[in-house]
Structure formats: C-alpha cells, structure tokens
C-alpha positions, 0 to 999 in steps of 0.5 A, spaced: 888 791 826 887 795 820 885 795 813 886 797 807 882 801 802 882 801 795 882 808 793 880 810 785 885 813 780 880 818 777 881 820 769 879 824 764 879 825 757 883 830 754 880 832 748 885 835 744 888 828 744 882 825 743 878 823 736 871 821 737 869 818 729 864 814 725 864 811 719 858 809 715 857 806 708 854 811 703 850 808 697 853 802 699 860 804 694 864 809 698 864 810 706 863 818 710 867 819 716 863 824 721 867 826 729 863 829 734 868 836 736 864 836 744 865 831 748 867 828 755 868 823 759 871 820 766 874 813 768 875 811 774 878 805 776 882 801 783 889 797 781 894 797 777 891 796 770 883 798 768 879 791 769 873 793 772 873 800 770 868 805 770 867 809 764 862 815 763 862 818 756 857 824 753 858 828 747 853 834 744 849 832 737 849 839 735 857 839 735 858 833 729 861 835 723 862 830 716 865 836 713 859 837 709 853 842 712 848 840 709 849 833 711 851 835 718 844 839 718 841 833 716 844 828 721 842 834 726 834 834 723 829 829 727 830 825 721 836 822 725 839 825 731 833 831 733 839 835 736 834 839 739 830 834 743 836 830 744 842 835 745 847 829 747 848 821 747 852 818 751 856 811 754 855 809 760 860 801 761 857 796 766 863 791 765 871 793 763 874 786 761 881 785 760 882 780 755 890 780 754 895 786 756 893 790 751 885 788 749 879 789 753 872 789 752 867 795 754 860 793 755 855 798 756 849 802 755 849 808 749 843 813 748 842 816 742 835 820 743 830 816 747 833 809 746 838 805 750 841 799 747 847 796 751 853 795 746 860 792 746 866 794 744 874 793 742 878 796 746 886 797 746 890 799 751 896 803 747 900 804 754 901 809 759 907 815 760 908 820 764 908 827 759 913 833 759 909 837 764 909 831 769 901 829 768 900 822 767 896 819 760 893 813 758 891 812 751 885 808 748 883 805 741 876 803 741 872 800 735 865 797 734 859 797 731 852 799 732 845 799 727 842 806 728 835 804 726 835 801 734 836 809 736 832 811 732 836 814 727 831 811 721 832 815 715 832 811 709 832 812 702 834 808 695 838 810 689 834 809 682 838 802 682 834 800 689 841 800 692 841 803 700 842 810 701 845 810 707 848 803 711 843 801 717 850 799 719 855 805 723 863 803 725 864 806 732 872 808 732 875 813 737 881 814 739 881 817 747 887 820 751 886 821 758 889 825 763 890 822 770 887 826 776 
C-alpha cells in the first residue's frame, strides 16, 4: 500500500512585474503614494489553488520612494522607519483563506521597526498563465490598511489650522506577479 505525499509548489515574486505601494493622506486633502523598490517574497502551496499557502515577504526600507528625495530621507529617519537600525520590513502569513474563486483573505504578522502586529489583507487572484518563455506565473492584487503608529512610525505635526499633516492610516496596495519554480 503506497501513501502519496503532496509536494509543495514553490513560487517567488517577480520584481520586474510587481509593485509594492502605500498611500497616506497628506494634510487630509491629498494622498501621497510611495513604494518600496527592493523586495522579495515566496509562496508555497499544495494542491490546485492557493488555499493555506505559506507566504513570506521582505522589503528594504532604504528603497522607499515617494518621488521626493527630502521626504524619502525623512521617512528613512528615526521619525519613521529608522532604516539604519531596522533595514527591512517583513511579513509572514499565518492564514490564507479562499473566499471565492478569485478572492482570498490573507492574515499574517507584519514587522516594521521593532514592532510586529497581525494584519488582515484582501487578496484578489487574477489568474495563472504560462508566459512566452514557458514560465508559469500567477497574479494577485493585495489591499489593506494599517495604523502607522502601531509600528512605531509616530512622527506627527499639525497645520496652522490644527489639521493633521500625515494621517495615521496607511493604505497598502500591492500588485504581485509570482513565478513558479
């Protein structure tokens, strides 16, 4: 009698076809979009879908870009990410639940600076395809919200009218393409 053992399918983020963005309100009248330009991640799953997949992700804080050099340096400082002491932010999944054919809920531990908190993200699965080079790829859009102050990004200032300069809420918007290995 033989027992079949499921083998895991391994995937890696394709950085050339992925974007890791965040959005935050500035002075409560406009939105600033930023990105982490150096990142990597893996996904491991068994079966034909991604239910219960294990996901790990890491981004280099020093790669942050908001298209404004002065603001980027401020974000790298101890007022925000403190890139010198905490060069990476990371995420590790604890649960990846299929909600429908194209929707998942991703729960995991997000670590920024010396703080780790559980976050819940919405994931839209865009499908799987084989590219012209024979590589199998899968696409996902991931969104969520975090409170930056939970992670030690506490800098704050008020406008002359008493309004907040930088919102506490940060929206996460990730477009991720994975390559099967």
